[in-house]
C-alpha positions as CSV (number, residue, x, y, z in Angstrom):
1,X,-24.8,20.8,-9.0
2,X,-24.4,23.7,-6.4
3,X,-20.8,23.1,-5.4
4,X,-18.0,25.0,-6.7
5,X,-15.9,23.5,-9.6
6,X,-12.5,22.3,-8.9
7,X,-10.1,23.5,-11.5
8,X,-7.0,22.8,-9.8
9,X,-5.9,19.1,-9.0
10,X,-4.7,20.0,-5.4
11,X,-8.2,20.9,-4.3
12,X,-9.6,17.4,-6.0
13,X,-6.7,15.4,-4.0
14,X,-7.5,17.7,-0.9
15,X,-11.3,16.9,-1.2
16,X,-10.9,13.2,-1.6
17,X,-8.5,13.0,1.4
18,X,-10.8,14.6,3.6
19,X,-13.6,12.1,2.5
20,X,-11.7,8.9,2.9
21,X,-9.0,9.9,5.7
22,X,-11.4,8.5,8.4
23,X,-11.4,5.1,6.7
24,X,-7.9,4.7,6.1
25,X,-6.9,2.8,9.2
26,X,-10.0,0.4,9.0
27,X,-8.7,-2.3,6.8
28,X,-6.2,-2.8,3.9
29,X,-7.3,-0.9,0.7
30,X,-6.2,0.0,-2.7
31,X,-6.5,2.8,-5.3
32,X,-7.9,3.0,-8.8
33,X,-7.7,5.9,-11.1
34,X,-8.7,6.0,-14.7
35,X,-7.0,9.2,-16.9
36,X,-7.1,12.2,-14.5
37,X,-8.1,9.5,-11.7
38,X,-4.7,8.2,-12.3
39,X,-2.9,11.5,-11.1
40,X,-5.5,11.9,-8.3
41,X,-4.6,8.5,-7.0
42,X,-0.9,8.9,-7.2
43,X,-1.0,12.5,-5.5
44,X,-3.5,10.9,-3.0
45,X,-1.2,8.0,-2.0
46,X,1.6,10.7,-1.5
47,X,-0.8,12.9,0.8
48,X,-1.8,9.5,3.0
49,X,1.8,8.7,3.0
50,X,3.0,12.2,4.1
51,X,0.5,12.0,6.7
52,X,1.9,8.6,8.1
53,X,-1.6,6.7,7.5
54,X,-1.8,3.4,6.2
55,X,-0.7,3.0,2.6
56,X,-2.7,1.4,0.1
57,X,-1.6,-2.3,-0.6
58,X,-1.8,-1.5,-4.2
59,X,-2.6,1.1,-6.8
60,X,-4.0,0.6,-10.5
61,X,-3.4,3.4,-12.7
62,X,-5.5,3.3,-15.8
63,X,-5.4,5.2,-19.2
64,X,-2.9,8.0,-18.4
65,X,0.9,8.5,-18.7
66,X,3.0,8.5,-15.6
67,X,2.8,12.1,-13.9
68,X,6.7,12.7,-14.4
69,X,5.9,12.8,-18.2
70,X,6.0,16.4,-19.4
71,X,3.1,17.1,-21.9
72,X,3.7,19.3,-25.1
73,X,0.2,19.3,-26.5
74,X,-1.9,22.7,-26.5
75,X,-4.2,22.9,-23.4
76,X,-7.6,21.8,-24.5
77,X,-9.6,23.7,-21.7
78,X,-8.7,26.9,-23.5
79,X,-10.3,25.7,-26.8
80,X,-13.6,27.3,-28.0
81,X,-16.5,25.2,-27.1
82,X,-17.0,23.7,-30.9
83,X,-13.0,22.8,-30.8
84,X,-13.4,21.4,-27.2
85,X,-16.5,19.3,-27.9
86,X,-14.4,17.8,-31.1
87,X,-11.6,17.1,-29.1
88,X,-13.9,15.4,-26.6
89,X,-15.4,13.5,-29.5
90,X,-12.0,12.3,-30.6
91,X,-11.5,10.7,-27.1
92,X,-14.5,8.5,-27.8
93,X,-15.9,9.0,-24.2
94,X,-18.9,11.3,-24.8
95,X,-21.4,10.0,-27.5
96,X,-21.9,12.5,-30.1
97,X,-25.7,12.9,-29.4
98,X,-24.6,14.3,-25.9
99,X,-22.5,16.5,-27.3
100,X,-25.1,17.8,-29.8
101,X,-27.8,18.6,-26.7
102,X,-27.4,22.1,-26.0
103,X,-29.2,21.9,-22.7
104,X,-26.5,19.2,-21.6
105,X,-23.6,21.0,-22.7
106,X,-24.7,24.0,-20.8
107,X,-24.6,22.1,-17.9
108,X,-21.6,19.9,-18.4
109,X,-19.2,21.8,-20.3
110,X,-18.2,23.8,-17.5
111,X,-17.6,20.6,-15.5
112,X,-15.4,19.0,-18.3
113,X,-13.5,22.3,-19.0
114,X,-12.6,22.5,-15.2
115,X,-11.4,19.0,-15.0
116,X,-9.4,19.7,-18.0
117,X,-7.9,22.7,-16.8
118,X,-6.9,20.7,-13.5
119,X,-5.1,18.1,-15.2
120,X,-3.5,20.1,-17.9
121,X,-2.4,22.7,-15.4
122,X,-0.9,20.0,-13.0
123,X,2.9,19.8,-12.6
124,X,4.9,16.8,-11.3
125,X,7.2,17.7,-8.2
126,X,9.9,15.5,-7.3
127,X,8.8,12.9,-4.5
128,X,10.1,9.6,-2.7
129,X,8.9,6.6,-4.2
130,X,5.8,4.7,-2.9
131,X,6.1,1.7,-1.2
132,X,3.2,-0.1,-2.7
133,X,2.8,-2.2,-6.0
134,X,1.3,-0.6,-9.0
135,X,-0.6,-2.0,-11.9
136,X,-0.8,0.2,-14.9
137,X,-3.5,-0.8,-17.3
138,X,-3.7,0.9,-21.0
139,X,-5.7,0.5,-24.3
140,X,-3.8,-0.7,-26.8
141,X,-5.4,1.9,-29.2
142,X,-5.2,4.7,-26.9
143,X,-3.0,7.9,-27.6
144,X,-0.9,7.2,-24.5
145,X,2.0,5.3,-25.6
146,X,3.8,2.5,-23.7
147,X,6.8,4.9,-23.6
148,X,4.8,7.4,-21.6
149,X,3.5,4.8,-19.2
150,X,6.8,2.8,-18.4
151,X,8.0,5.6,-15.8
152,X,5.4,4.7,-13.4
153,X,8.0,2.0,-12.5
154,X,10.6,4.9,-11.2
155,X,7.7,5.9,-9.1
156,X,7.5,2.8,-6.6
157,X,10.0,0.7,-4.7
158,X,7.9,-2.2,-5.3
159,X,6.7,-4.1,-8.3
160,X,5.0,-2.2,-11.3
161,X,2.9,-4.4,-13.8
162,X,1.6,-3.3,-16.9
163,X,-1.7,-4.8,-18.7
164,X,-2.7,-3.9,-22.2
165,X,-6.4,-4.1,-22.8
166,X,-8.5,-3.6,-26.1
167,X,-9.5,-0.6,-27.1
168,X,-8.8,3.2,-26.8
169,X,-8.8,5.4,-23.9
170,X,-12.3,4.5,-22.5
171,X,-11.3,0.8,-22.6
172,X,-12.7,0.6,-19.1
173,X,-16.2,0.9,-20.7
174,X,-15.6,-1.9,-23.2
175,X,-13.3,-3.9,-20.8
176,X,-14.9,-3.2,-17.8
177,X,-15.3,-7.2,-16.9
178,X,-11.8,-7.6,-17.5
179,X,-10.6,-5.0,-15.7
180,X,-12.6,-6.1,-12.8
181,X,-11.3,-9.6,-13.1
182,X,-7.7,-8.0,-13.0
183,X,-8.4,-6.0,-9.9
184,X,-10.0,-9.1,-8.3
185,X,-6.9,-11.5,-9.3
186,X,-4.5,-9.1,-7.9
187,X,-6.3,-8.0,-4.8
188,X,-7.1,-11.8,-3.9
189,X,-3.4,-12.4,-3.3
190,X,-2.9,-9.3,-0.9
């Protein structure tokens, strides 16, 4: 709680990279990112490749459009607190009781707002393709549509598989055993 908040995705990637860098040569590994974490995983994989370290054997992107899709919605992080909480409620990831708790919101609203600022200000820069397999998991009732997911394929020189799961944006909460089974099945064959 005493650490500064990151509102820049590159600083998030820097932080994650520095934390995992010492372990990247220990054994084969994969990356998983859900929602904003998908973009963090994508940029992290490029940071790893750019430093000539062992690349992941597989990357799982979940609940986010490909980074090369330009978003046109107005940024959420600039909304008033009430409008911001309404949008969070629409995403179905934060219980209404939490959003209505003044003490919790005083603590977590700045964190959530910084996360949204980081992802909403992120801009994709053209990069070489990654040389590992991708799996794209998505909720069949999410606002992220298949047309926004298909361009993930253009970002790898290897295979890219798409798997729909029942649910909205936070299908990973309601389908966690399915997500784990998918990851295990894929990684068992690597």
